[in-house]
C-alpha positions in Angstrom: 33.3 7.0 -0.2 35.1 3.7 0.2 34.0 0.2 1.1 34.4 -1.5 4.4 38.1 -2.3 4.9 38.3 -3.2 8.6 34.8 -3.9 10.1 34.3 -2.6 13.6 31.7 -5.4 14.0 30.6 -8.1 11.5 28.1 -10.8 12.2 26.2 -13.3 10.1 23.1 -15.5 10.2 21.6 -18.4 8.2 18.3 -17.6 6.6 15.9 -20.2 5.3 15.1 -18.3 2.1 16.9 -18.0 -1.2 19.1 -15.0 -1.9 16.5 -13.5 -4.3 13.9 -13.4 -1.4 16.4 -12.0 1.1 17.5 -9.4 -1.5 13.9 -8.2 -1.8 13.9 -7.2 1.9 17.4 -5.9 2.4 17.6 -3.8 -0.8 14.5 -1.9 0.0 15.9 0.7 2.4 12.4 1.9 3.3 11.9 -1.4 5.0 15.0 -1.0 7.3 12.9 0.0 10.3 11.2 -3.4 10.1 14.5 -5.1 11.2 16.7 -2.4 12.7 16.4 -1.8 16.4 17.8 1.8 15.9 16.4 3.1 12.6 12.7 4.0 12.9 12.3 5.6 9.5 14.1 5.8 6.1 13.3 7.9 3.1 14.8 8.3 -0.3 16.4 11.6 -1.3 16.8 13.5 -4.5 14.1 11.5 -6.4 15.7 8.1 -5.8 13.4 5.2 -5.3 15.5 2.1 -5.6 18.9 0.8 -4.5 21.6 2.0 -7.0 25.2 3.2 -6.5 25.0 6.9 -5.7 21.4 6.9 -4.6 20.9 8.8 -1.4 18.5 8.3 1.5 18.0 9.6 5.1 17.7 7.4 8.1 16.0 8.6 11.3 17.3 6.9 14.4 16.5 6.4 18.1 18.6 4.8 20.8 18.5 5.2 24.6 16.5 8.3 24.4 18.6 10.0 21.8 17.3 10.8 18.3 19.3 11.7 15.2 19.2 11.4 11.4 22.0 10.6 8.9 22.1 11.1 5.2 23.4 8.0 3.5 24.8 7.2 0.1 24.7 3.7 -1.5 28.2 2.7 -2.4 27.7 -0.9 -3.7 24.9 -2.8 -5.3 25.3 -6.4 -6.5 21.7 -7.8 -6.8 21.2 -10.8 -4.6 24.9 -10.5 -3.3 25.6 -7.2 -1.7 24.4 -3.7 -0.7 26.6 -1.2 1.1 26.2 2.4 2.1 28.0 5.1 4.0 26.5 7.6 6.4 27.6 11.2 6.7 27.9 13.6 9.6 28.3 17.3 8.8 29.5 16.4 5.3 32.1 13.8 6.4 31.8 10.1 6.0 31.0 8.7 9.4 30.2 5.0 9.1 30.1 2.3 6.5 27.5 -0.5 6.4 27.3 -3.7 4.3 24.9 -6.6 3.9 26.5 -9.5 2.0 24.3 -12.5 0.8 25.8 -15.9 0.0 23.9 -19.0 -1.1 23.9 -21.6 1.6 22.2 -24.9 0.8 18.6 -23.9 0.1 19.0 -20.7 2.0 21.2 -17.7 2.4 24.0 -16.7 4.7 23.7 -13.0 5.4 26.5 -10.9 7.0 26.0 -7.4 8.3 29.2 -5.4 8.7 29.7 -2.0 10.3 32.8 0.2 10.3 33.3 3.4 12.2 35.2 5.9 9.9 34.9 9.2 11.9 33.6 9.8 15.4 32.5 13.3 16.4 34.7 14.9 19.1 32.0 14.9 21.7 31.4 11.1 21.2 35.1 10.5 21.5 35.1 12.3 24.8 32.1 10.3 26.1 33.8 7.0 25.0 36.8 7.9 27.3 34.6 7.5 30.4 35.3 4.3 32.3 33.5 1.4 30.7 31.9 3.5 28.0 33.8 2.1 25.1 33.1 -1.5 26.2 29.4 -0.7 26.7 29.2 1.0 23.2 30.9 -2.0 21.6 28.5 -4.4 23.4 25.5 -2.4 22.4 26.6 -2.3 18.8 27.0 -6.1 18.7 23.6 -6.6 20.4 21.9 -4.3 17.9 23.5 -6.2 14.9 22.4 -9.5 16.4 18.8 -8.1 16.8 18.9 -6.7 13.3 20.0 -10.0 11.7 17.4 -12.0 13.7 14.6 -9.7 12.6 15.8 -9.7 9.0 15.8 -13.6 9.2 12.2 -13.5 10.4 11.1 -11.1 7.7 12.8 -12.9 4.8 11.5 -16.3 5.9 8.0 -14.9 6.3 8.1 -13.1 2.9 9.8 -15.9 0.9 8.0 -16.8 -2.3 
């Protein structure tokens, strides 16, 4: 699995907490449901219990009445700098996600990036409906904005 090369969407936010504190939140995938508007549960797989390249986890998601899960594999870990992972669908890489942390004054600039790699045939068909592609892109952007705002709230609350 590769790294994000051309983000489908990428947004950032300033967090009033140092990178070490933000890292404590973002690198614990079991906490993802605390900030994600889509993921409602995450669990480590294969005995993993911490973020490391190759570690796998499963995310359980809900959106607009739909429910699904995705197996994920961590593809990059640079403590206090970056964590990235890919999701799979039927054994194929489907999406890539990345959180990048950069010191910014006394705080941290966090960017969340998302890249679509493969879309199932039935989703491609749905996206051809009038307005569906624009709505999907708008929803993705809104979900990333919500995710980053919630992450900011958590990291600022949890800061040491």
